[in-house]
C-alpha positions as CSV (number, residue, x, y, z in Angstrom):
1,M,79.7,77.1,95.0
2,E,81.0,79.4,97.7
3,N,82.9,76.5,99.3
4,Q,84.6,75.7,95.9
5,E,85.7,79.4,95.6
6,E,87.3,79.2,99.0
7,Q,89.2,76.0,98.1
8,N,90.5,77.7,94.9
9,Q,91.9,80.7,96.8
10,L,95.7,80.9,97.2
11,N,97.1,82.4,100.4
12,I,100.4,84.1,99.6
13,E,102.7,85.3,102.3
14,L,105.0,88.2,101.7
15,N,107.6,88.9,104.4
16,E,109.0,92.4,105.1
17,E,112.4,91.8,103.5
18,I,110.9,90.5,100.2
19,A,108.2,93.2,100.2
20,E,110.9,95.9,100.1
21,G,112.0,94.5,96.7
22,Q,115.2,94.8,94.8
23,Y,116.0,97.4,92.2
24,A,117.3,96.0,88.9
25,N,117.9,97.8,85.6
26,L,119.1,94.8,83.6
27,A,117.6,91.3,83.1
28,I,119.7,88.5,81.6
29,I,117.7,85.6,80.3
30,T,119.2,82.2,79.5
31,H,117.5,78.9,78.9
32,S,117.9,75.2,78.4
33,N,115.3,72.6,77.2
34,A,113.9,72.4,80.7
35,E,114.0,75.9,82.2
36,F,114.4,79.6,81.8
37,V,116.8,81.5,84.1
38,V,116.2,85.2,84.6
39,D,119.0,87.1,86.5
40,F,118.0,90.6,87.6
41,V,121.0,92.8,87.9
42,N,121.7,96.4,89.1
43,V,124.3,98.0,86.8
44,M,125.8,101.2,88.1
45,P,127.5,103.6,85.7
46,G,131.3,103.7,86.0
47,L,131.5,100.5,88.0
48,P,133.2,97.5,86.2
49,K,131.2,94.9,88.2
50,A,127.5,94.4,88.6
51,K,125.8,92.0,91.0
52,V,122.9,89.7,90.4
53,K,120.2,90.9,92.8
54,S,117.8,88.0,92.2
55,R,117.6,84.9,90.1
56,I,114.3,83.4,89.0
57,I,114.1,79.9,87.5
58,L,110.9,79.1,85.5
59,T,109.6,76.2,83.5
60,P,109.1,77.0,79.8
61,Q,105.3,77.0,80.4
62,H,105.6,79.4,83.3
63,A,108.0,81.6,81.3
64,K,105.4,81.9,78.6
65,R,102.6,82.7,81.1
66,F,104.9,85.3,82.6
67,M,105.6,86.9,79.2
68,K,101.8,87.1,78.5
69,A,101.1,88.6,81.9
70,M,103.9,91.2,81.4
71,L,102.5,92.1,77.9
72,D,99.0,92.5,79.4
73,N,100.2,94.7,82.2
74,I,102.3,96.9,79.8
75,K,99.2,97.4,77.6
76,K,97.2,98.4,80.7
77,Y,100.0,100.8,81.8
78,E,100.3,102.4,78.4
79,S,96.6,102.8,78.1
80,I,96.7,105.0,81.2
81,H,100.2,106.6,81.0
82,G,100.9,106.6,77.3
83,P,103.6,104.6,75.4
84,I,106.7,103.6,77.2
85,Q,109.7,105.1,75.3
86,D,113.0,103.1,74.9
87,Q,115.6,105.5,76.2
88,E,118.7,103.7,74.9
89,Q,119.8,101.4,72.3
90,V,120.6,97.9,73.6
91,S,123.1,95.8,71.8
92,V,122.3,92.1,71.8
93,P,123.7,89.7,72.7
94,L,125.1,91.0,76.0
95,N,127.8,88.8,77.4
96,F,128.5,88.9,81.1
97,G,130.5,85.7,81.3
98,G,127.5,83.5,82.1
99,P,126.2,80.6,80.1
100,T,125.1,81.2,76.6
101,A,121.4,80.7,75.8
102,Q,120.6,77.6,73.9
103,A,117.6,77.2,71.6
């Protein structure tokens, strides 16, 4: 049984550059029938241009697992720190010149 647990363990490597992380205050999500693309952007007030800091491409199945994991973590966070308040009204859809999402 212990040997099976060792085989099921995943060793994940995190180098220093990735461990520092990237700040993003906007996520733009597009999708096709085969994948979800999430662009994390850092938008600075007063600047007309914003750069994508990271792009993550997920299968639909992994996107759904990610959504469930985020919801679970938000519930855990709110149970300790209280409800997260939306600070600003976001108008949807946002159009930054990228591809339009397809259903």
